[in-house]
ZADO-1210 file (C-alpha; in nm, 4 decimals, padded with zeros to 6 digits):
<atoms>
<atom x="01.0393" y="02.4642" z="-04.0299" code="MET" pos="1"/>
<atom x="01.2227" y="02.7416" z="-03.8427" code="SER" pos="2"/>
<atom x="01.5964" y="02.6365" z="-03.8030" code="ILE" pos="3"/>
<atom x="01.5551" y="02.6294" z="-03.3857" code="THR" pos="4"/>
<atom x="01.2714" y="02.4044" z="-03.4409" code="ARG" pos="5"/>
<atom x="01.4969" y="02.1643" z="-03.6790" code="PHE" pos="6"/>
<atom x="01.6967" y="02.1458" z="-03.4426" code="ILE" pos="7"/>
<atom x="01.5400" y="02.0622" z="-03.1301" code="SER" pos="8"/>
<atom x="01.3535" y="01.8227" z="-03.3470" code="ALA" pos="9"/>
<atom x="01.6568" y="01.6425" z="-03.3948" code="GLY" pos="10"/>
<atom x="01.7557" y="01.6885" z="-03.0223" code="PHE" pos="11"/>
<atom x="01.4211" y="01.5087" z="-02.9417" code="PHE" pos="12"/>
<atom x="01.4851" y="01.2376" z="-03.1037" code="LEU" pos="13"/>
<atom x="01.8635" y="01.2188" z="-03.0725" code="LEU" pos="14"/>
<atom x="01.7170" y="01.1527" z="-02.7514" code="PHE" pos="15"/>
<atom x="01.4476" y="00.9195" z="-02.7725" code="SER" pos="16"/>
<atom x="01.6942" y="00.6710" z="-02.9586" code="PHE" pos="17"/>
<atom x="01.9372" y="00.7126" z="-02.6757" code="ALA" pos="18"/>
<atom x="01.6778" y="00.6099" z="-02.4205" code="VAL" pos="19"/>
<atom x="01.4990" y="00.3562" z="-02.6504" code="GLN" pos="20"/>
<atom x="01.9069" y="00.2033" z="-02.7223" code="ALA" pos="21"/>
<atom x="01.9189" y="00.1554" z="-02.3501" code="ALA" pos="22"/>
<atom x="01.8458" y="-00.1061" z="-02.1006" code="GLY" pos="23"/>
<atom x="01.7531" y="-00.1118" z="-01.7920" code="ASN" pos="24"/>
<atom x="01.9098" y="-00.4242" z="-01.4873" code="ILE" pos="25"/>
<atom x="01.6280" y="-00.4053" z="-01.1883" code="LEU" pos="26"/>
<atom x="01.7428" y="-00.5749" z="-00.8852" code="VAL" pos="27"/>
<atom x="01.4945" y="-00.6685" z="-00.6191" code="VAL" pos="28"/>
<atom x="01.6747" y="-00.8242" z="-00.3742" code="GLY" pos="29"/>
<atom x="01.7236" y="-00.7800" z="00.0351" code="ASP" pos="30"/>
<atom x="02.0591" y="-00.6301" z="00.2156" code="SER" pos="31"/>
<atom x="02.2997" y="-00.8950" z="00.0166" code="LEU" pos="32"/>
<atom x="02.1944" y="-00.6449" z="-00.2568" code="SER" pos="33"/>
<atom x="02.1408" y="-00.2713" z="-00.0875" code="ALA" pos="34"/>
<atom x="02.4752" y="-00.2409" z="00.0852" code="GLY" pos="35"/>
<atom x="02.3927" y="-00.2782" z="00.3609" code="TYR" pos="36"/>
<atom x="02.7386" y="-00.2118" z="00.6345" code="GLY" pos="37"/>
<atom x="02.9047" y="-00.1072" z="00.2829" code="LEU" pos="38"/>
<atom x="03.0541" y="00.2172" z="00.1744" code="GLY" pos="39"/>
<atom x="02.8526" y="00.3920" z="-00.1420" code="PRO" pos="40"/>
<atom x="02.9573" y="00.1798" z="-00.5004" code="ASN" pos="41"/>
<atom x="03.0888" y="-00.0843" z="-00.2496" code="GLN" pos="42"/>
<atom x="02.8031" y="-00.3442" z="-00.3667" code="SER" pos="43"/>
<atom x="02.7769" y="-00.5775" z="-00.6561" code="TRP" pos="44"/>
<atom x="02.5066" y="-00.4089" z="-00.8024" code="PRO" pos="45"/>
<atom x="02.7273" y="-00.0834" z="-00.8412" code="SER" pos="46"/>
<atom x="03.0102" y="-00.3206" z="-00.9113" code="LEU" pos="47"/>
<atom x="02.7870" y="-00.4990" z="-01.1931" code="LEU" pos="48"/>
<atom x="02.7115" y="-00.0787" z="-01.3066" code="GLU" pos="49"/>
<atom x="03.0709" y="-00.0515" z="-01.3163" code="LYS" pos="50"/>
<atom x="03.1470" y="-00.3336" z="-01.4790" code="ARG" pos="51"/>
<atom x="02.8621" y="-00.2438" z="-01.7847" code="LEU" pos="52"/>
<atom x="03.0527" y="00.0782" z="-01.8086" code="ARG" pos="53"/>
<atom x="03.3675" y="-00.0756" z="-01.8811" code="GLU" pos="54"/>
<atom x="03.2633" y="-00.3301" z="-02.1146" code="GLN" pos="55"/>
<atom x="03.1108" y="-00.1298" z="-02.2969" code="ARG" pos="56"/>
<atom x="02.7023" y="-00.2579" z="-02.2300" code="LEU" pos="57"/>
<atom x="02.4275" y="-00.0559" z="-02.2939" code="ASP" pos="58"/>
<atom x="02.2645" y="-00.1609" z="-01.9921" code="TYR" pos="59"/>
<atom x="02.2091" y="00.0771" z="-01.6727" code="SER" pos="60"/>
<atom x="02.1677" y="-00.1045" z="-01.3229" code="VAL" pos="61"/>
<atom x="01.8427" y="-00.0167" z="-01.1229" code="VAL" pos="62"/>
<atom x="01.8796" y="-00.1575" z="-00.8176" code="ASN" pos="63"/>
<atom x="01.5450" y="-00.1714" z="-00.5737" code="ALA" pos="64"/>
<atom x="01.6646" y="-00.4001" z="-00.3342" code="SER" pos="65"/>
<atom x="01.5906" y="-00.3227" z="00.0689" code="ILE" pos="66"/>
<atom x="01.7287" y="-00.4755" z="00.3975" code="SER" pos="67"/>
<atom x="01.5344" y="-00.7306" z="00.5118" code="GLY" pos="68"/>
<atom x="01.2834" y="-00.7529" z="00.2645" code="ASP" pos="69"/>
<atom x="01.0987" y="-01.0605" z="00.2205" code="THR" pos="70"/>
<atom x="00.9537" y="-01.2250" z="-00.1048" code="THR" pos="71"/>
<atom x="00.6181" y="-01.1124" z="00.0426" code="SER" pos="72"/>
<atom x="00.7688" y="-00.7708" z="-00.0075" code="GLY" pos="73"/>
<atom x="00.9416" y="-00.8033" z="-00.2987" code="GLY" pos="74"/>
<atom x="00.6181" y="-00.9838" z="-00.4454" code="ARG" pos="75"/>
<atom x="00.3766" y="-00.6556" z="-00.3546" code="SER" pos="76"/>
<atom x="00.6173" y="-00.3616" z="-00.4893" code="ARG" pos="77"/>
<atom x="00.7709" y="-00.5570" z="-00.7805" code="ILE" pos="78"/>
<atom x="00.4658" y="-00.4572" z="-00.9962" code="GLY" pos="79"/>
<atom x="00.5385" y="-00.0385" z="-00.9546" code="ALA" pos="80"/>
<atom x="00.9198" y="-00.1235" z="-00.9756" code="ALA" pos="81"/>
<atom x="00.8759" y="-00.2676" z="-01.3119" code="LEU" pos="82"/>
<atom x="00.6673" y="-00.0016" z="-01.4188" code="ASP" pos="83"/>
<atom x="00.8670" y="00.3109" z="-01.3166" code="ARG" pos="84"/>
<atom x="01.2575" y="00.0868" z="-01.4954" code="SER" pos="85"/>
<atom x="01.0926" y="-00.1064" z="-01.7967" code="ARG" pos="86"/>
<atom x="01.3676" y="-00.3469" z="-01.7584" code="PRO" pos="87"/>
<atom x="01.5038" y="-00.5137" z="-02.0392" code="ALA" pos="88"/>
<atom x="01.6306" y="-00.7867" z="-01.7682" code="VAL" pos="89"/>
<atom x="01.5275" y="-00.8890" z="-01.4021" code="VAL" pos="90"/>
<atom x="01.7182" y="-00.9870" z="-01.1324" code="ILE" pos="91"/>
<atom x="01.5341" y="-01.1388" z="-00.8396" code="ILE" pos="92"/>
<atom x="01.7637" y="-01.1847" z="-00.4946" code="ALA" pos="93"/>
<atom x="01.5465" y="-01.2728" z="-00.2534" code="LEU" pos="94"/>
<atom x="01.4717" y="-01.5570" z="00.0111" code="GLY" pos="95"/>
<atom x="01.7363" y="-01.5392" z="00.2638" code="GLY" pos="96"/>
<atom x="01.4788" y="-01.3911" z="00.5292" code="ASN" pos="97"/>
<atom x="01.2335" y="-01.5657" z="00.4405" code="ASP" pos="98"/>
<atom x="01.4746" y="-01.8669" z="00.5641" code="GLY" pos="99"/>
<atom x="01.6009" y="-01.7590" z="00.8370" code="LEU" pos="100"/>
<atom x="01.2810" y="-01.6979" z="00.9666" code="ARG" pos="101"/>
<atom x="01.1709" y="-02.0408" z="00.9100" code="GLY" pos="102"/>
<atom x="00.8546" y="-01.9048" z="00.6792" code="LEU" pos="103"/>
<atom x="00.6801" y="-02.1897" z="00.4518" code="PRO" pos="104"/>
<atom x="00.8071" y="-02.2683" z="00.1992" code="ILE" pos="105"/>
<atom x="00.4902" y="-02.2994" z="00.0342" code="ALA" pos="106"/>
<atom x="00.4677" y="-01.9273" z="00.0592" code="VAL" pos="107"/>
<atom x="00.8514" y="-01.9004" z="-00.0701" code="LEU" pos="108"/>
<atom x="00.7969" y="-02.0437" z="-00.3779" code="ARG" pos="109"/>
<atom x="00.4557" y="-01.9013" z="-00.4103" code="ASP" pos="110"/>
<atom x="00.5544" y="-01.5685" z="-00.3930" code="ASN" pos="111"/>
<atom x="00.8900" y="-01.6232" z="-00.5941" code="LEU" pos="112"/>
<atom x="00.6456" y="-01.7350" z="-00.8195" code="ARG" pos="113"/>
<atom x="00.3921" y="-01.4484" z="-00.8580" code="ALA" pos="114"/>
<atom x="00.7511" y="-01.2636" z="-00.8842" code="MET" pos="115"/>
<atom x="00.8205" y="-01.4530" z="-01.2267" code="LEU" pos="116"/>
<atom x="00.5052" y="-01.3876" z="-01.3637" code="GLU" pos="117"/>
<atom x="00.4942" y="-01.0462" z="-01.3149" code="ASP" pos="118"/>
<atom x="00.8611" y="-00.9747" z="-01.5010" code="ALA" pos="119"/>
<atom x="00.7382" y="-01.2175" z="-01.7610" code="ARG" pos="120"/>
<atom x="00.4434" y="-01.0391" z="-01.7866" code="ALA" pos="121"/>
<atom x="00.6960" y="-00.6843" z="-01.8883" code="HIS" pos="122"/>
<atom x="00.8677" y="-00.9173" z="-02.1416" code="LYS" pos="123"/>
<atom x="01.1880" y="-00.9005" z="-01.8920" code="ALA" pos="124"/>
<atom x="01.4272" y="-01.1436" z="-01.9524" code="ARG" pos="125"/>
<atom x="01.4879" y="-01.3191" z="-01.6046" code="ILE" pos="126"/>
<atom x="01.7636" y="-01.4064" z="-01.3591" code="VAL" pos="127"/>
<atom x="01.6285" y="-01.5848" z="-01.0180" code="LEU" pos="128"/>
<atom x="01.9372" y="-01.6001" z="-00.7340" code="VAL" pos="129"/>
<atom x="01.9527" y="-01.9459" z="-00.4673" code="GLY" pos="130"/>
<atom x="01.9841" y="-01.8754" z="-00.1710" code="MET" pos="131"/>
<atom x="02.1630" y="-02.1499" z="00.1209" code="ARG" pos="132"/>
<atom x="02.0867" y="-02.1694" z="00.4136" code="LEU" pos="133"/>
<atom x="02.2401" y="-02.3373" z="00.7352" code="PRO" pos="134"/>
<atom x="02.0884" y="-02.6766" z="00.8323" code="PRO" pos="135"/>
<atom x="01.9135" y="-02.4690" z="01.1854" code="ASN" pos="136"/>
<atom x="01.5941" y="-02.5970" z="01.0463" code="TYR" pos="137"/>
<atom x="01.6509" y="-02.9717" z="00.9662" code="GLY" pos="138"/>
<atom x="01.7619" y="-03.1055" z="00.6670" code="ILE" pos="139"/>
<atom x="01.4205" y="-03.1461" z="00.5128" code="ASP" pos="140"/>
<atom x="01.3354" y="-02.7576" z="00.5454" code="TYR" pos="141"/>
<atom x="01.6922" y="-02.6473" z="00.3825" code="THR" pos="142"/>
<atom x="01.6210" y="-02.8965" z="00.1037" code="ARG" pos="143"/>
<atom x="01.2929" y="-02.7556" z="-00.0227" code="ALA" pos="144"/>
<atom x="01.4332" y="-02.4626" z="00.0331" code="PHE" pos="145"/>
<atom x="01.7148" y="-02.4605" z="-00.1988" code="GLU" pos="146"/>
<atom x="01.5304" y="-02.6745" z="-00.4551" code="GLN" pos="147"/>
<atom x="01.2445" y="-02.4027" z="-00.4775" code="SER" pos="148"/>
<atom x="01.4715" y="-02.2037" z="-00.6887" code="TYR" pos="149"/>
<atom x="01.5954" y="-02.4563" z="-00.8952" code="VAL" pos="150"/>
<atom x="01.1920" y="-02.5807" z="-00.9467" code="ASP" pos="151"/>
<atom x="01.1014" y="-02.2531" z="-00.9481" code="LEU" pos="152"/>
<atom x="01.3679" y="-02.1607" z="-01.2812" code="ALA" pos="153"/>
<atom x="01.3150" y="-02.4536" z="-01.5037" code="ARG" pos="154"/>
<atom x="00.9994" y="-02.4145" z="-01.4714" code="SER" pos="155"/>
<atom x="00.9553" y="-01.9974" z="-01.5605" code="HIS" pos="156"/>
<atom x="01.2680" y="-02.0551" z="-01.7934" code="LYS" pos="157"/>
<atom x="01.4508" y="-01.8386" z="-01.5694" code="ALA" pos="158"/>
<atom x="01.8259" y="-01.8050" z="-01.5470" code="ALA" pos="159"/>
<atom x="01.9522" y="-01.9887" z="-01.2503" code="LEU" pos="160"/>
<atom x="02.2533" y="-01.8309" z="-00.9734" code="VAL" pos="161"/>
<atom x="02.2538" y="-02.1072" z="-00.8013" code="PRO" pos="162"/>
<atom x="02.3630" y="-01.9302" z="-00.4795" code="PHE" pos="163"/>
<atom x="02.4753" y="-01.5486" z="-00.4302" code="LEU" pos="164"/>
<atom x="02.7001" y="-01.6704" z="-00.2041" code="LEU" pos="165"/>
<atom x="02.9324" y="-01.9392" z="-00.3421" code="GLU" pos="166"/>
<atom x="03.2879" y="-01.8619" z="-00.2684" code="GLY" pos="167"/>
<atom x="03.2135" y="-01.6903" z="00.0011" code="VAL" pos="168"/>
<atom x="02.9376" y="-01.8128" z="00.2635" code="ALA" pos="169"/>
<atom x="03.2516" y="-02.0571" z="00.3714" code="GLU" pos="170"/>
<atom x="03.4792" y="-01.7706" z="00.4974" code="LYS" pos="171"/>
<atom x="03.3773" y="-01.6558" z="00.7975" code="ARG" pos="172"/>
<atom x="03.6652" y="-01.3286" z="00.7706" code="GLU" pos="173"/>
<atom x="03.4312" y="-01.1886" z="00.4257" code="LEU" pos="174"/>
<atom x="03.1892" y="-01.1242" z="00.6975" code="PHE" pos="175"/>
<atom x="03.0863" y="-00.8133" z="00.9261" code="GLN" pos="176"/>
<atom x="03.0835" y="-00.8777" z="01.2203" code="PRO" pos="177"/>
<atom x="02.6628" y="-01.0205" z="01.2450" code="ASP" pos="178"/>
<atom x="02.7919" y="-01.2578" z="01.0711" code="GLY" pos="179"/>
<atom x="02.5386" y="-01.2503" z="00.7788" code="ILE" pos="180"/>
<atom x="02.6477" y="-00.9457" z="00.5547" code="HIS" pos="181"/>
<atom x="02.9225" y="-00.9742" z="00.3479" code="PRO" pos="182"/>
<atom x="03.1694" y="-00.7033" z="00.3443" code="VAL" pos="183"/>
<atom x="03.3275" y="-00.5018" z="00.0477" code="ALA" pos="184"/>
<atom x="03.5955" y="-00.7218" z="-00.0106" code="GLU" pos="185"/>
<atom x="03.3493" y="-01.0434" z="-00.1422" code="ALA" pos="186"/>
<atom x="03.1407" y="-00.7850" z="-00.3198" code="GLN" pos="187"/>
<atom x="03.3559" y="-00.8626" z="-00.6056" code="PRO" pos="188"/>
<atom x="03.3485" y="-01.2915" z="-00.5672" code="VAL" pos="189"/>
<atom x="02.9750" y="-01.1994" z="-00.5460" code="ILE" pos="190"/>
<atom x="02.9308" y="-00.9893" z="-00.8741" code="LEU" pos="191"/>
<atom x="03.1309" y="-01.2609" z="-01.1028" code="GLU" pos="192"/>
<atom x="02.8037" y="-01.5264" z="-00.9322" code="ASN" pos="193"/>
<atom x="02.5766" y="-01.2926" z="-01.0798" code="VAL" pos="194"/>
<atom x="02.7644" y="-01.1985" z="-01.4352" code="TRP" pos="195"/>
<atom x="02.8481" y="-01.5412" z="-01.5037" code="LYS" pos="196"/>
<atom x="02.4656" y="-01.6006" z="-01.4996" code="VAL" pos="197"/>
<atom x="02.3340" y="-01.2760" z="-01.6302" code="LEU" pos="198"/>
<atom x="02.6118" y="-01.1925" z="-01.9006" code="ARG" pos="199"/>
<atom x="02.4419" y="-01.4273" z="-02.1537" code="PRO" pos="200"/>
<atom x="02.1319" y="-01.2274" z="-02.1464" code="LEU" pos="201"/>
<atom x="02.2184" y="-00.8836" z="-02.2325" code="LEU" pos="202"/>
<atom x="02.2371" y="-00.8618" z="-02.6116" code="ARG" pos="203"/>
</atoms>
């Protein structure tokens, strides 16, 4: 083997090791995770990427969140996202738009279940991020909505973030003028809600 081929082979092996060692964290969410109305690098997934670097954790964030997305949209696209990113961890943060539109709870549960099963089939560790709703649709609907996340996390052995906006939802000053999307100052709080559940999964 020539010295050139030897060096090239060495670089190839080094690159291959780096690719195998790195792990992706796939975030499948809606506008709350896509950074709607925020500047570059202000969303909680961007802050997560920064924290991973600071703590020298060998993971990269792949943010596949789309503003306005529902669980139906997430279900239709998660397979391709999983194939592309081959994640070690999947964070599913969808359902808020389903609830705001009053879509049937059975549809929400079925779509989330399918996404959980797809992630599990790709041998990824899973974080399911729960949401809560204002009481516009009545107590029965809002309770069933919230309980869906608890039940699905338990049945699919997924880690559960009970409420993405814990510590934010009750503070009007942490929202943009639309009253729906959190401002940049709220993103570190949201990150902490996810981080305390995600961190034990990062091996």
